[in-house]
DOSE-344434 format. One record per residue (C-alpha): z negated, x negated, y negated; chain; residue number from 0; residue in one letter. Coordinates in pm, 1 decimal, decimal comma. Example, Ala and Ser with C-alpha at 12.3 -4.5 7.8 and 13.67 -1.06 7.14 Angstrom:
// DOSE-344434
+----------+----------+----------+--------+-----+--------+
|        z |        x |        y | chaine | num | residu |
+----------+----------+----------+--------+-----+--------+
|   -780,0 |  -1230,0 |    450,0 |      A |   0 |      a |
|   -714,0 |  -1367,0 |    106,0 |      A |   1 |      s |
+----------+----------+----------+--------+-----+--------+
***
This chain:
// DOSE-344434
+----------+----------+----------+--------+-----+--------+
|        z |        x |        y | chaine | num | residu |
+----------+----------+----------+--------+-----+--------+
| -11731,5 |   4192,2 |  -6407,8 |      A |   0 |      m |
| -11761,9 |   3882,6 |  -6295,1 |      A |   1 |      n |
| -11698,8 |   3777,9 |  -5913,8 |      A |   2 |      s |
| -11749,9 |   3473,8 |  -5752,4 |      A |   3 |      f |
| -11733,5 |   3263,8 |  -5478,5 |      A |   4 |      i |
| -11976,1 |   2990,3 |  -5309,8 |      A |   5 |      n |
| -11916,1 |   2718,7 |  -4993,4 |      A |   6 |      f |
| -12229,9 |   2722,4 |  -4817,5 |      A |   7 |      v |
| -12145,9 |   2481,0 |  -4527,7 |      A |   8 |      e |
| -11890,3 |   2354,8 |  -4330,6 |      A |   9 |      f |
| -11968,3 |   2322,2 |  -3987,2 |      A |  10 |      e |
| -11741,8 |   2337,1 |  -3636,3 |      A |  11 |      n |
| -11454,3 |   2404,1 |  -3781,8 |      A |  12 |      r |
| -11643,3 |   2732,6 |  -3964,3 |      A |  13 |      v |
| -11667,1 |   2773,2 |  -4375,7 |      A |  14 |      v |
| -11958,8 |   2991,8 |  -4428,6 |      A |  15 |      s |
| -11967,7 |   3128,5 |  -4793,6 |      A |  16 |      a |
| -12071,1 |   3421,5 |  -4984,5 |      A |  17 |      t |
| -11914,1 |   3590,5 |  -5270,0 |      A |  18 |      y |
| -12000,5 |   3905,9 |  -5529,6 |      A |  19 |      r |
| -11838,8 |   4152,4 |  -5747,5 |      A |  20 |      n |
| -11468,8 |   4098,4 |  -5486,6 |      A |  21 |      l |
| -11369,4 |   4490,8 |  -5369,8 |      A |  22 |      m |
| -11201,9 |   4559,3 |  -5052,5 |      A |  23 |      v |
| -10875,8 |   4407,3 |  -4994,8 |      A |  24 |      k |
| -10957,5 |   4090,9 |  -5224,6 |      A |  25 |      a |
| -10818,8 |   3758,0 |  -5040,5 |      A |  26 |      k |
| -10995,1 |   3462,7 |  -4984,7 |      A |  27 |      v |
| -10793,6 |   3178,3 |  -4953,2 |      A |  28 |      l |
| -10826,4 |   2810,1 |  -4864,9 |      A |  29 |      l |
| -10698,6 |   2528,6 |  -5076,2 |      A |  30 |      v |
| -10603,2 |   2163,8 |  -5069,6 |      A |  31 |      d |
| -10742,0 |   2062,4 |  -5387,0 |      A |  32 |      s |
| -10583,9 |   1755,8 |  -5425,8 |      A |  33 |      t |
| -10244,7 |   1884,3 |  -5426,1 |      A |  34 |      s |
| -10328,4 |   2271,3 |  -5588,4 |      A |  35 |      g |
| -10164,8 |   2372,7 |  -5244,4 |      A |  36 |      a |
| -10295,1 |   2743,7 |  -5104,4 |      A |  37 |      d |
| -10286,1 |   2733,6 |  -4736,9 |      A |  38 |      l |
| -10113,7 |   2988,8 |  -4542,7 |      A |  39 |      p |
| -10363,3 |   2984,9 |  -4273,8 |      A |  40 |      d |
| -10727,2 |   3128,7 |  -4276,2 |      A |  41 |      p |
| -10699,9 |   3397,7 |  -4508,3 |      A |  42 |      v |
| -10991,8 |   3643,2 |  -4500,0 |      A |  43 |      t |
| -10962,9 |   4014,5 |  -4678,5 |      A |  44 |      t |
| -11245,9 |   4157,2 |  -4769,4 |      A |  45 |      i |
| -11293,6 |   4465,4 |  -4560,2 |      A |  46 |      a |
| -11651,4 |   4568,7 |  -4683,6 |      A |  47 |      s |
| -11676,7 |   4840,0 |  -4928,4 |      A |  48 |      p |
| -11989,2 |   4610,5 |  -5067,3 |      A |  49 |      l |
| -11917,1 |   4391,2 |  -5322,0 |      A |  50 |      p |
| -12179,9 |   4158,1 |  -5254,4 |      A |  51 |      t |
| -12136,2 |   3985,9 |  -4919,4 |      A |  52 |      g |
| -12139,2 |   3682,1 |  -4700,9 |      A |  53 |      s |
| -11757,6 |   3521,7 |  -4525,2 |      A |  54 |      l |
| -11707,9 |   3294,9 |  -4211,2 |      A |  55 |      r |
| -11352,7 |   3129,5 |  -4205,1 |      A |  56 |      i |
| -11261,6 |   3030,7 |  -3872,2 |      A |  57 |      h |
| -11014,4 |   2720,9 |  -3980,0 |      A |  58 |      l |
| -10676,1 |   2641,8 |  -3750,0 |      A |  59 |      p |
| -10673,6 |   2304,7 |  -3604,0 |      A |  60 |      e |
| -10360,8 |   2275,0 |  -3820,1 |      A |  61 |      a |
| -10657,4 |   2222,8 |  -4068,8 |      A |  62 |      v |
| -10674,4 |   1860,9 |  -4170,9 |      A |  63 |      r |
| -10987,1 |   1635,3 |  -4298,7 |      A |  64 |      p |
| -11000,4 |   1605,9 |  -4713,9 |      A |  65 |      g |
| -11087,9 |   1759,4 |  -5017,7 |      A |  66 |      v |
| -11078,3 |   2234,0 |  -5053,3 |      A |  67 |      y |
| -11155,3 |   2488,5 |  -5199,6 |      A |  68 |      f |
| -11178,4 |   2902,0 |  -5197,6 |      A |  69 |      l |
| -11002,4 |   3084,2 |  -5436,3 |      A |  70 |      k |
| -10986,4 |   3442,0 |  -5461,0 |      A |  71 |      a |
| -10735,1 |   3700,7 |  -5546,2 |      A |  72 |      l |
| -10792,4 |   4060,5 |  -5595,5 |      A |  73 |      n |
| -10529,2 |   4347,0 |  -5410,5 |      A |  74 |      a |
| -10223,7 |   4309,3 |  -5616,0 |      A |  75 |      h |
| -10210,1 |   3937,2 |  -5612,0 |      A |  76 |      g |
| -10449,3 |   3826,5 |  -5944,7 |      A |  77 |      s |
| -10641,7 |   3549,5 |  -5975,5 |      A |  78 |      y |
| -11004,5 |   3622,6 |  -5967,7 |      A |  79 |      l |
| -11247,2 |   3338,0 |  -5909,2 |      A |  80 |      t |
| -11332,3 |   3041,2 |  -5653,1 |      A |  81 |      r |
| -11534,5 |   2786,2 |  -5526,4 |      A |  82 |      s |
| -11661,2 |   2443,7 |  -5600,2 |      A |  83 |      a |
| -11474,0 |   2150,8 |  -5384,5 |      A |  84 |      d |
| -11604,9 |   2101,1 |  -5013,6 |      A |  85 |      f |
| -11518,0 |   1825,0 |  -4808,7 |      A |  86 |      r |
| -11316,5 |   1936,2 |  -4450,0 |      A |  87 |      i |
| -11336,7 |   1655,4 |  -4190,9 |      A |  88 |      g |
+----------+----------+----------+--------+-----+--------+
***
């Protein structure tokens, strides 16, 4: 089963994305593309029983301008997929 997460847009400190084949309790993290570091906040947990859907991730003020990507982990914390890089700021 091939999972994917697709960045759609960034507007008003909200990241919009779509996903496929992410199951309940999968986590989506924001990652700094330059350093490769996972940001501790925000972390979004998939709550929908459907494996396909969309996300709206509200960014805290602590997230600074830069290049980021979204990374999806399964319920056990194993890597599933990542989005393309996108710019915030």
